[in-house]
N, C-alpha and C positions, 0 to 999 in steps of 0.2 A: 296305814296305807299299804295296799298291795297292788303291784303292777300285774295286770292280767294279759298283756300282749303289747304289740306295737300297732298303733293306728296308722302311722305314716312315717316314711323316711323322707327327709328334705335335705337338699343341698342349698347352701347360700351361694349365689352367683353374682357376678358383676353384670353380665349381659343375659338377661332372662329370655330375650327373644331368640338369640342364637342357640342357647341351650334348649329352649322349647322346641325349636326346629330339629335339633339333633335328637332329642328324646322322642319326639313324635315319629321320626323315621325309625329309630331303634326299636321302639315299643310297638309300632304298627298301628297307632291310634292317636287321635287328637286328645288333648287333655279335657277332662270333663269340667274343670273349674279353671277360669283364668281371670286375672286382674292385670290388664295391659301394663307392661312396664314394671310389674311387681311380683306376680305369682302365676304358677301353672301347676295343676295337680291332676294326676291320672289315677283312676280308681280301677281296681282289678276284680275279677269275678270272685276271688276268695275273701273280699272285704278289706284287703290291705290297699294302701295307696302310696304313691311316690310323688314328691313335689319339688319345685324349684322356687326359691324366694330371693328376690333381688335386694341386694344391699349396696347402696351407692358406695363407690370406691372400694368394693370388696377385693381382696387379694385373690388372684387366680391360684388354684392349686388344690391339693387334696384336703378336703374338709369333711369327708365322710365316705361311706361306701354303702351301696345297696346291692342286694342279691336279687336278681330277676329270675324267677322260676321259668325254665324252658323244658320241653320234652326231650330234646336232643341237643346237647351242648355243641357238638361238632357241627351240626347243621346250622345252628344259630350263629356260631362264629363265622362260618362260611358266608352266610347271608349278610351278616353285619359287615364283614370285610369287603364284600362286593359293593357295598354302599360307602366305602371309604372310612369305616370305623377303625380306629387304631386299637391294638391290643398289646399288652405287655407280652414279652417272649413270643411275639408273632402269633398269639392266640393259642399257644400250647395249653392243652387241657390237663389240669391237675385232677388225678383220679385217686380218691381215698376210699376207705371202706363205706363211708356213709353217703358220699356224693361225688359228682364231677363238677368242675368249675373252670372258667376262663376269665381272665382279668382284662377288661376293656378300659379305655380312657376317653372322657368327653372333651369337648373343645377347651375347657378351662383347667384340664388336668385332674379332674375328679375321677376316681376309680369307681367302676361298677363291675359287678360279677354276673356272668351268665351261669346259672346254677341249676343242677338237677339232683334231687334227692333220689337215692337208690331204694 
């Protein structure tokens, strides 16, 4: 077996409707695939996808992390914050030789990253 890439990143959540609303606002698009009360998945132009999967009585908290590609991390953080999205370190941008990133948090405490490759 040889892994050739990542088809999708999923978070398991307790409240799929609340998290779907959060990510619909954050990502600027409705999910392409939904299963009410159970699943939501967004597909991106590059072929990757991000999804939510409801597990009854799931514990809220960090259970994964997704890096969402953006053209301008500072602008993306400002836009998300204007809609009430919480960020670790108030949205401070980490700038390393290969990329820039800021760490956000969804309603259940899952971390996501707004990310730009240099």
